[in-house]
SEDO-709932 format. One line per field, with one value per residue (C-alpha): residue number from 1; x, y, z. Coordinates in steps of 0.5 Angstrom, whole numbers. Layout:
residues N
k = NUM,...
u = X,...
v = Y,...
w = Z,...
END
This chain:
residues 899
k = 1,2,3,4,5,6,7,8,9,10,11,12,13,14,15,16,17,18,19,20,21,22,23,24,25,26,27,28,29,30,31,32,33,34,35,36,37,38,39,40,41,42,43,44,45,46,47,48,49,50,51,52,53,54,55,56,57,58,59,60,61,62,63,64,65,66,67,68,69,70,71,72,73,74,75,76,77,78,79,80,81,82,83,84,85,86,87,88,89,90,91,92,93,94,95,96,97,98,99,100,101,102,103,104,105,106,107,108,109,110,111,112,113,114,115,116,117,118,119,120,121,122,123,124,125,126,127,128,129,130,131,132,133,134,135,136,137,138,139,140,141,142,143,144,145,146,147,148,149,150,151,152,153,154,155,156,157,158,159,160,161,162,163,164,165,166,167,168,169,170,171,172,173,174,175,176,177,178,179,180,181,182,183,184,185,186,187,188,189,190,191,192,193,194,195,196,197,198,199,200,201,202,203,204,205,206,207,208,209,210,211,212,213,214,215,216,217,218,219,220,221,222,223,224,225,226,227,228,229,230,231,232,233,234,235,236,237,238,239,240,241,242,243,244,245,246,247,248,249,250,251,252,253,254,255,256,257,258,259,260,261,262,263,264,265,266,267,268,269,270,271,272,273,274,275,276,277,278,279,280,281,282,283,284,285,286,287,288,289,290,291,292,293,294,295,296,297,298,299,300,301,302,303,304,305,306,307,308,309,310,311,312,313,314,315,316,317,318,319,320,321,322,323,324,325,326,327,328,329,330,331,332,333,334,335,336,337,338,339,340,341,342,343,344,345,346,347,348,349,350,351,352,353,354,355,356,357,358,359,360,361,362,363,364,365,366,367,368,369,370,371,372,373,374,375,376,377,378,379,380,381,382,383,384,385,386,387,388,389,390,391,392,393,394,395,396,397,398,399,400,401,402,403,404,405,406,407,408,409,410,411,412,413,414,415,416,417,418,419,420,421,422,423,424,425,426,427,428,429,430,431,432,433,434,435,436,437,438,439,440,441,442,443,444,445,446,447,448,449,450,451,452,453,454,455,456,457,458,459,460,461,462,463,464,465,466,467,468,469,470,471,472,473,474,475,476,477,478,479,480,481,482,483,484,485,486,487,488,489,490,491,492,493,494,495,496,497,498,499,500,501,502,503,504,505,506,507,508,509,510,511,512,513,514,515,516,517,518,519,520,521,522,523,524,525,526,527,528,529,530,531,532,533,534,535,536,537,538,539,540,541,542,543,544,545,546,547,548,549,550,551,552,553,554,555,556,557,558,559,560,561,562,563,564,565,566,567,568,569,570,571,572,573,574,575,576,577,578,579,580,581,582,583,584,585,586,587,588,589,590,591,592,593,594,595,596,597,598,599,600,601,602,603,604,605,606,607,608,609,610,611,612,613,614,615,616,617,618,619,620,621,622,623,624,625,626,627,628,629,630,631,632,633,634,635,636,637,638,639,640,641,642,643,644,645,646,647,648,649,650,651,652,653,654,655,656,657,658,659,660,661,662,663,664,665,666,667,668,669,670,671,672,673,674,675,676,677,678,679,680,681,682,683,684,685,686,687,688,689,690,691,692,693,694,695,696,697,698,699,700,701,702,703,704,705,706,707,708,709,710,711,712,713,714,715,716,717,718,719,720,721,722,723,724,725,726,727,728,729,730,731,732,733,734,735,736,737,738,739,740,741,742,743,744,745,746,747,748,749,750,751,752,753,754,755,756,757,758,759,760,761,762,763,764,765,766,767,768,769,770,771,772,773,774,775,776,777,778,779,780,781,782,783,784,785,786,787,788,789,790,791,792,793,794,795,796,797,798,799,800,801,802,803,804,805,806,807,808,809,810,811,812,813,814,815,816,817,818,819,820,821,822,823,824,825,826,827,828,829,830,831,832,833,834,835,836,837,838,839,840,841,842,843,844,845,846,847,848,849,850,851,852,853,854,855,856,857,858,859,860,861,862,863,864,865,866,867,868,869,870,871,872,873,874,875,876,877,878,879,880,881,882,883,884,885,886,887,888,889,890,891,892,893,894,895,896,897,898,899
u = -61,-55,-56,-61,-64,-66,-69,-73,-75,-77,-81,-85,-87,-90,-94,-96,-99,-105,-105,-106,-112,-111,-104,-104,-101,-97,-94,-86,-87,-88,-81,-78,-81,-76,-70,-69,-69,-62,-65,-71,-70,-71,-78,-80,-78,-80,-86,-89,-95,-99,-97,-99,-106,-107,-106,-110,-116,-116,-113,-114,-113,-106,-105,-107,-103,-97,-98,-99,-93,-89,-91,-91,-84,-82,-85,-81,-74,-75,-77,-71,-66,-62,-60,-60,-57,-51,-45,-43,-36,-39,-43,-49,-50,-57,-56,-60,-65,-67,-70,-68,-75,-72,-66,-71,-76,-71,-69,-76,-77,-72,-69,-62,-60,-59,-53,-53,-53,-58,-63,-62,-63,-70,-72,-71,-74,-81,-81,-80,-86,-90,-88,-90,-96,-100,-101,-104,-109,-111,-112,-118,-124,-128,-123,-124,-128,-123,-117,-120,-122,-115,-111,-116,-121,-123,-120,-114,-107,-100,-97,-93,-98,-98,-91,-90,-88,-88,-94,-90,-87,-89,-94,-100,-100,-107,-105,-109,-105,-104,-102,-97,-94,-93,-90,-85,-83,-82,-78,-73,-71,-68,-66,-58,-55,-60,-61,-56,-50,-48,-45,-43,-48,-54,-59,-59,-66,-70,-67,-71,-64,-64,-60,-57,-55,-59,-66,-66,-59,-52,-48,-47,-48,-45,-48,-45,-47,-51,-55,-57,-59,-63,-67,-68,-72,-76,-78,-80,-84,-87,-89,-92,-96,-99,-100,-107,-108,-107,-113,-118,-121,-119,-126,-126,-119,-120,-126,-125,-117,-112,-112,-105,-103,-108,-105,-98,-100,-104,-99,-99,-92,-87,-81,-83,-86,-80,-75,-78,-79,-73,-69,-73,-72,-65,-63,-66,-64,-57,-56,-52,-52,-46,-42,-39,-35,-38,-42,-40,-48,-47,-42,-44,-50,-51,-55,-55,-59,-64,-65,-66,-71,-75,-74,-77,-83,-85,-84,-89,-94,-94,-94,-99,-104,-111,-114,-122,-126,-130,-123,-124,-117,-119,-121,-114,-111,-109,-112,-112,-113,-120,-118,-118,-112,-114,-109,-112,-116,-123,-121,-115,-120,-125,-119,-116,-123,-124,-117,-119,-125,-121,-116,-109,-103,-97,-92,-96,-96,-89,-87,-91,-88,-81,-78,-71,-67,-62,-67,-71,-65,-63,-70,-69,-62,-64,-70,-66,-60,-64,-69,-63,-60,-64,-63,-56,-55,-59,-54,-48,-44,-44,-51,-53,-46,-49,-55,-61,-65,-72,-75,-79,-86,-84,-80,-85,-91,-86,-85,-93,-94,-89,-91,-99,-98,-91,-92,-85,-82,-86,-84,-77,-76,-80,-76,-70,-71,-70,-77,-74,-70,-76,-81,-75,-75,-82,-83,-77,-81,-87,-84,-80,-86,-92,-92,-91,-98,-95,-92,-98,-99,-92,-94,-100,-97,-92,-98,-102,-96,-95,-102,-102,-96,-98,-104,-98,-98,-91,-89,-92,-88,-82,-83,-81,-74,-69,-68,-60,-59,-63,-57,-55,-62,-62,-63,-70,-72,-69,-74,-72,-71,-71,-65,-68,-75,-76,-76,-69,-64,-67,-74,-76,-78,-85,-84,-81,-87,-92,-88,-87,-95,-96,-91,-94,-101,-99,-94,-97,-102,-108,-105,-106,-112,-115,-109,-111,-116,-110,-105,-109,-111,-104,-104,-110,-107,-100,-103,-105,-97,-93,-90,-86,-88,-84,-85,-85,-89,-95,-94,-95,-101,-105,-104,-106,-112,-113,-113,-118,-123,-123,-130,-130,-126,-131,-137,-133,-135,-140,-134,-129,-131,-129,-121,-122,-125,-120,-115,-119,-119,-111,-110,-115,-111,-104,-107,-112,-110,-106,-101,-103,-97,-92,-95,-95,-92,-99,-103,-100,-101,-108,-109,-105,-110,-116,-120,-119,-123,-128,-129,-130,-135,-139,-139,-146,-148,-150,-143,-140,-144,-143,-135,-136,-140,-135,-129,-132,-133,-125,-121,-115,-117,-117,-124,-128,-132,-137,-133,-134,-127,-123,-119,-119,-112,-111,-106,-105,-101,-95,-95,-94,-89,-84,-86,-80,-81,-82,-82,-83,-88,-95,-102,-107,-112,-117,-112,-114,-117,-113,-116,-112,-114,-115,-112,-115,-110,-111,-108,-113,-119,-118,-117,-120,-127,-127,-122,-125,-123,-123,-127,-132,-137,-142,-142,-146,-142,-147,-144,-144,-149,-149,-155,-157,-159,-152,-149,-153,-151,-144,-143,-146,-142,-135,-130,-129,-131,-124,-120,-126,-126,-119,-120,-124,-121,-113,-114,-117,-111,-105,-108,-102,-105,-110,-104,-101,-102,-106,-101,-100,-102,-97,-99,-99,-93,-89,-91,-91,-85,-79,-81,-88,-86,-81,-86,-91,-85,-82,-78,-78,-86,-86,-82,-85,-92,-90,-87,-94,-97,-93,-94,-102,-106,-109,-116,-117,-116,-119,-125,-125,-129,-124,-118,-119,-122,-119,-120,-119,-113,-116,-113,-113,-119,-118,-124,-125,-123,-117,-115,-116,-112,-106,-106,-106,-100,-96,-97,-96,-89,-88,-90,-86,-80,-80,-80,-74,-70,-71,-69,-63,-60,-61,-57,-51,-44,-44,-48,-48,-46,-50,-48,-52,-46,-51,-51,-56,-57,-60,-66,-69,-71,-72,-79,-83,-87,-93,-92,-97,-103,-109,-108,-114,-112,-108,-108,-102,-100,-95,-90,-85,-78,-72,-67,-59,-56,-49,-52,-55,-51,-52,-56,-54,-52,-59,-62,-59,-60,-68,-68,-66,-71,-76,-74,-75,-82,-80,-81,-86,-83,-83,-87,-86,-91,-90,-95
v = -54,-57,-63,-69,-67,-60,-63,-68,-62,-58,-63,-65,-57,-58,-64,-60,-55,-60,-64,-59,-55,-48,-46,-39,-34,-32,-38,-38,-44,-40,-37,-44,-43,-37,-39,-46,-47,-46,-46,-46,-53,-55,-51,-54,-61,-61,-57,-61,-60,-65,-62,-55,-58,-62,-56,-52,-57,-59,-53,-47,-42,-45,-43,-36,-35,-38,-33,-27,-29,-29,-23,-19,-22,-19,-12,-12,-14,-8,-3,-5,-6,0,-5,-12,-10,-6,-10,-12,-9,-2,-1,3,10,14,20,26,25,18,18,13,9,3,2,3,-1,-7,-6,-6,-13,-16,-18,-17,-14,-19,-20,-19,-26,-28,-22,-24,-32,-30,-25,-30,-36,-32,-30,-38,-39,-34,-37,-44,-43,-38,-42,-47,-42,-39,-46,-47,-42,-44,-40,-33,-30,-32,-30,-23,-22,-24,-20,-14,-14,-8,-12,-14,-11,-11,-9,-13,-14,-21,-22,-23,-17,-13,-8,-3,3,2,6,3,0,1,-2,-8,-14,-15,-8,-9,-15,-12,-6,-10,-14,-8,-4,-10,-10,-3,-4,-3,-9,-14,-12,-6,-5,0,6,13,18,13,12,6,5,4,7,7,7,4,-2,-2,4,6,9,14,13,14,12,5,3,-4,-11,-18,-25,-25,-19,-21,-28,-24,-20,-27,-29,-23,-23,-30,-28,-22,-27,-32,-27,-24,-31,-32,-30,-38,-40,-36,-38,-34,-31,-29,-26,-19,-18,-20,-18,-19,-15,-16,-14,-8,-5,-6,-2,3,5,13,13,16,14,7,6,9,6,-1,0,3,-3,-8,-5,-4,-11,-14,-10,-9,-17,-20,-27,-26,-32,-37,-42,-48,-52,-48,-48,-55,-55,-48,-44,-37,-34,-27,-30,-32,-25,-23,-28,-26,-19,-19,-23,-19,-13,-16,-18,-11,-7,-11,-11,-8,-5,-7,-1,-2,-4,0,3,5,-2,-4,1,6,13,19,26,28,36,39,44,51,54,49,51,48,44,41,40,36,32,31,28,24,21,19,15,11,7,8,3,7,2,3,10,11,6,10,17,15,19,21,18,14,11,9,6,3,-1,-3,-5,-10,-13,-14,-17,-22,-24,-25,-30,-36,-35,-34,-40,-45,-43,-45,-51,-54,-56,-54,-51,-44,-44,-41,-36,-37,-30,-29,-29,-24,-20,-20,-17,-12,-10,-10,-6,0,0,1,6,9,13,16,9,7,13,12,4,6,12,9,3,-2,-4,-9,-13,-14,-16,-21,-24,-24,-28,-33,-35,-36,-40,-44,-46,-46,-54,-54,-54,-52,-45,-43,-37,-35,-35,-32,-26,-25,-25,-20,-15,-15,-14,-8,-5,-6,-1,5,7,10,3,0,5,3,-4,-2,-2,-7,-13,-14,-19,-24,-29,-28,-31,-38,-43,-45,-37,-36,-36,-40,-37,-30,-27,-29,-29,-22,-15,-14,-13,-19,-17,-12,-13,-13,-18,-22,-21,-23,-29,-31,-30,-35,-40,-40,-41,-47,-51,-50,-56,-53,-51,-44,-44,-39,-34,-34,-28,-24,-26,-24,-17,-16,-16,-12,-6,-6,-7,1,3,-3,-2,-6,-13,-18,-23,-29,-26,-25,-32,-34,-29,-32,-39,-38,-35,-41,-45,-41,-41,-49,-51,-56,-51,-46,-50,-54,-48,-43,-37,-40,-35,-30,-32,-31,-24,-22,-24,-20,-14,-14,-15,-9,-5,-7,-5,1,8,9,3,-1,2,1,-6,-8,-15,-17,-14,-18,-24,-23,-22,-29,-32,-29,-36,-36,-30,-31,-38,-35,-30,-35,-40,-43,-47,-53,-53,-53,-59,-63,-62,-64,-70,-72,-71,-75,-81,-80,-86,-83,-76,-73,-69,-65,-70,-69,-70,-66,-63,-64,-58,-57,-55,-52,-57,-65,-66,-70,-64,-59,-63,-62,-55,-50,-43,-40,-47,-49,-54,-51,-54,-54,-49,-55,-58,-63,-61,-65,-66,-66,-66,-60,-60,-55,-51,-46,-41,-41,-40,-33,-32,-26,-26,-23,-29,-35,-42,-46,-52,-57,-55,-50,-46,-50,-56,-59,-61,-55,-56,-51,-48,-44,-38,-38,-38,-32,-28,-27,-29,-23,-18,-21,-15,-18,-11,-8,-14,-16,-9,-9,-16,-12,-6,-8,-12,-6,-2,-7,-12,-17,-19,-23,-28,-29,-36,-37,-38,-46,-50,-53,-60,-58,-55,-61,-65,-60,-61,-56,-54,-52,-49,-44,-42,-40,-37,-31,-26,-21,-22,-21,-15,-11,-12,-10,-4,-2,-3,1,7,6,12,12,15,10,4,5,10,15,10,5,8,11,5,5,1,3,-1,-7,-7,-13,-13,-12,-16,-20,-26,-23,-20,-27,-31,-25,-27,-34,-34,-30,-34,-40,-38,-36,-43,-46,-42,-44,-51,-50,-46,-50,-56,-53,-49,-54,-59,-54,-54,-46,-44,-37,-38,-34,-30,-35,-40,-45,-46,-41,-44,-37,-38,-43,-50,-57,-56,-51,-46,-48,-55,-60,-54,-54,-49,-46,-41,-46,-53,-57,-64,-69,-71,-76,-74,-74,-78,-76,-74,-71,-64,-66,-72,-70,-76,-81,-86,-85,-86,-93,-95,-93,-96,-103,-102,-101,-107,-111,-108,-103,-95,-92,-87,-80,-75,-68,-62,-58,-53
w = 155,157,162,161,168,166,160,164,169,163,160,167,167,160,163,169,164,162,168,173,171,174,176,179,175,181,182,181,176,170,170,168,161,160,165,163,155,152,145,140,139,146,146,140,141,149,148,142,138,142,148,146,144,150,154,149,150,157,161,157,163,164,157,158,164,160,155,159,163,157,155,161,162,155,157,164,160,155,161,165,159,161,167,163,157,158,159,166,165,164,170,168,171,171,168,168,162,166,173,178,178,174,179,185,182,181,188,190,186,190,183,182,175,170,165,158,157,162,159,152,154,157,152,146,150,152,144,143,147,144,137,139,142,137,131,135,138,131,128,133,131,137,141,137,142,148,143,142,150,152,147,145,150,155,161,158,160,157,163,168,173,172,174,182,185,179,181,185,183,175,171,169,162,159,153,150,151,144,143,148,145,138,141,145,140,135,140,141,134,136,143,144,146,144,136,135,138,144,140,142,141,141,147,152,151,144,139,132,128,121,121,114,110,104,104,110,112,110,116,118,125,125,127,130,129,135,134,127,131,136,130,126,133,134,126,127,133,129,123,128,131,125,122,124,116,115,119,115,108,102,102,109,110,106,110,117,117,122,128,130,123,123,129,126,120,123,128,127,130,124,128,129,122,118,122,121,114,112,116,113,106,106,109,103,98,100,100,95,94,89,87,92,92,88,93,98,101,102,107,110,112,111,117,113,108,114,116,109,108,115,113,106,109,114,110,104,110,112,105,102,108,107,113,113,113,119,123,130,131,138,140,138,143,137,139,133,135,133,134,127,125,127,122,116,111,111,105,109,115,111,108,115,117,112,113,120,118,113,116,113,112,114,111,104,105,106,101,96,98,96,91,91,85,89,93,87,84,90,90,82,83,89,86,80,83,87,82,77,82,80,73,73,78,74,68,71,68,75,76,83,85,87,92,89,93,93,94,87,90,95,91,85,90,92,85,84,90,88,81,84,89,87,81,81,82,76,72,74,71,65,63,65,61,67,66,60,65,70,64,62,69,70,63,66,72,68,63,68,73,68,69,76,80,87,83,80,84,82,75,76,80,74,69,73,74,67,66,71,68,60,62,62,55,56,58,51,47,50,48,41,43,40,44,43,49,47,46,53,55,58,53,55,54,47,41,35,29,33,28,22,22,27,25,22,28,31,34,39,47,44,40,45,50,45,43,50,51,45,49,55,52,48,52,59,57,60,67,66,63,68,66,58,58,62,57,52,55,56,48,48,52,48,41,40,42,39,32,27,29,27,22,26,31,26,24,32,32,26,28,35,33,28,34,38,33,32,32,37,42,41,43,49,54,54,54,50,44,49,48,40,41,45,40,35,39,40,32,31,36,32,25,27,30,24,26,19,16,21,22,15,17,21,15,10,14,15,8,7,12,10,9,17,18,13,16,23,20,16,22,24,30,25,22,30,32,26,26,34,32,26,31,36,31,29,32,35,36,42,42,47,52,57,63,69,71,64,62,55,52,46,43,45,51,47,42,47,51,45,43,46,46,39,36,29,30,30,30,24,23,24,29,35,42,47,54,61,68,72,79,84,88,94,90,84,89,88,81,78,77,70,68,64,65,59,62,59,65,66,73,76,75,69,63,58,52,47,44,38,42,46,39,37,43,41,34,31,36,34,33,26,22,22,19,14,12,10,7,2,1,0,-6,-10,-8,-9,-14,-13,-6,-10,-13,-6,-4,3,9,10,16,20,18,10,10,13,7,2,-3,-3,-10,-9,-2,-6,-10,-5,-1,-5,-2,-7,-8,0,0,-6,-3,4,1,-2,5,8,3,3,4,11,9,3,7,14,15,21,25,24,24,31,35,42,48,55,58,62,69,74,78,86,88,95,91,88,95,98,93,94,101,100,95,100,106,102,100,108,110,105,106,114,112,108,112,118,115,112,117,123,118,117,120,121,127,131,138,143,149,153,151,146,139,136,129,127,131,127,130,126,126,122,126,123,121,124,124,120,115,112,107,102,101,104,101,104,100,102,105,100,101,102,95,93,95,101,104,111,115,110,116,119,112,111,118,117,111,114,120,114,111,117,119,124,123,118,113,115,111,110,109,103,99
END
């Protein structure tokens, strides 16, 4: 909007929206909303959030007319795209394949054909109006019925009948308004002259061609900066339309669903689904952030990265959506033929009828059917490259010289969807050992953000993906491969004493995974307490298949068990004992199923820690309570308290802060139990129901009070039988075991003299005993009932709460990304010049799409805006001036929202 008079005129039109109660839908007033603004900033700045709310609350009918007019204008521009989007220097001539109805109807309308620049401007402005308004409709639950009647009601119409003079000469459109909006936005993504180039052999109408080479396409169609900017605007509008999920509670969203998203994913048109799916996938997977000039991102923005961001986000929204079972597709305007295939067998007909009754997400369906090796490799390469980029950028010698792409949540979700639904992809990455790279990447993200409350959702995603893939026995066996590239990891991810204390060649991927789990539990300061069961369940799933566990790994397992069986920890919560039992199950799997010979290191460590297992067997309720009383009396010891919301963590906070991954320092068997404040987050609301939080309060919020009956209910059921049997049998076969000194604790080993330590640690003795353990007879050591003990893999449970959590992680990532890219893009020097003559800036305004709205799905907390820095020098003069004003008492500090 170039002139001040034009901005003033547009602002006056905005005032009229809520000051004049009922503006007729045929009033030419509505046209200025798509004719006057020149950019997204004009609409977001002049049509402020308070203006939208005042219109919604004081003149809802006007808001309805505005939406209907904008959608109808989009439908009109799409229907007459052959006139509007063909370049003016190439006069459009109707061919035999197209009727002259469009030309005649345009003349009947009295509207001259628009130039490509004018048509693009009006199209983008209509999309921006919809993007601006929809979140404020969603945030008000009282408008649910009105919204349904407007977009999906029987009387809603998606045609052009609301536009003055557009009734004649057009076919009736009986689609619901919501269906017309989604169809139109989707078609604009494949419209030549708007989103894809006009090329020889392509139709001048909508062409569902794939944007990039890759899956489903080997022929590039080319693109321009303007086409990519138009795609960004359209994808942004689609995300805004389906963002109603943000305004549902997590426990309601999986049950109610979102009608707009249901319509998109249930669309049976194969051309649309495959064109969209392959375009979004290829655009994302082909992007290569690569190496750039140091600090290049500080000076120049990357519009391509913005397109990839929106493409990936929409892809995940579509692929992860589960259609409610009672969704009425006919009410959404989707009509599936009820006629049975006469040539099909009765069995096939029965399956077809069953498929009609149950809604299907076609994007997930076709994603699961990808099977060509080159396509699977394309996906694996793309995800690995994008997930690797932050780790590589963080390892640079110049801090902050390379911009990190922040797509980890979306990429982890895409990987999870693929391994869950596409068995060919899962088999490919496991058989080709590509899975090892992803395991290291997931552990990197989990370890990096384990203490970041705002990123706990990403940590949970990584853990649950590892739990899902650990259910595959072939994957577990593949983890026995030697991990030779450990030295290439970032320093924060390396295990100390890896080469000298692991199995021979430096350890296996199984060693690294088990040690990383140990690190996540012991250094997370209790913030991952809800994930402890899942981390231990990963060990249970792997245990029957991993062999040759390293010496360091076995030591960590024993020390972890010693802490989980500390009396004060066991009685701090009614379900803490489950953690120790899960670790027992994992160790049982490693030494049963004929694995005791291959895992002689673990067997030897168990023998040296026999007092620990015998003490847990002989534990009594009276002993537990006495230890707790003594601990509470001890000065300076962080004991278990009766504070309602305290989270019991395994080690003291000061100890955990200095313990790196695989650190030497370990707690004593009777080590202290620290406490830390648990911080609730929206992403934790949907945690798995089987997960056991380590809290000092019972389910009803009252402090937990252990009783004798509670103790008896679980102590006799502990899975100690196999280990106790081995403790009794092994010394009779290897008498030397009776002379082995017990395994020292961390505190005692620190004060032990070098002479005594050398006497306790004898490499020759250890080698002799290990050799004897590896040659034991199976039947003599473990009876058949113990030797074949096997537990079914423990998979992640997709409950309603879990699905709600899943959606909250996705939409919180989208929310944050829109806030970040909005501030970064508008501050960048580089911009894309639009055909309308204005700077498009990638289609992103300074205001986030959902900023200021009342989001329900996750919690948004306000943080103070960061000041200018070396990496963000822009705005330094404004910041200085604002600081002066603040000191003089003028101008409050602005705040920005972050999840």
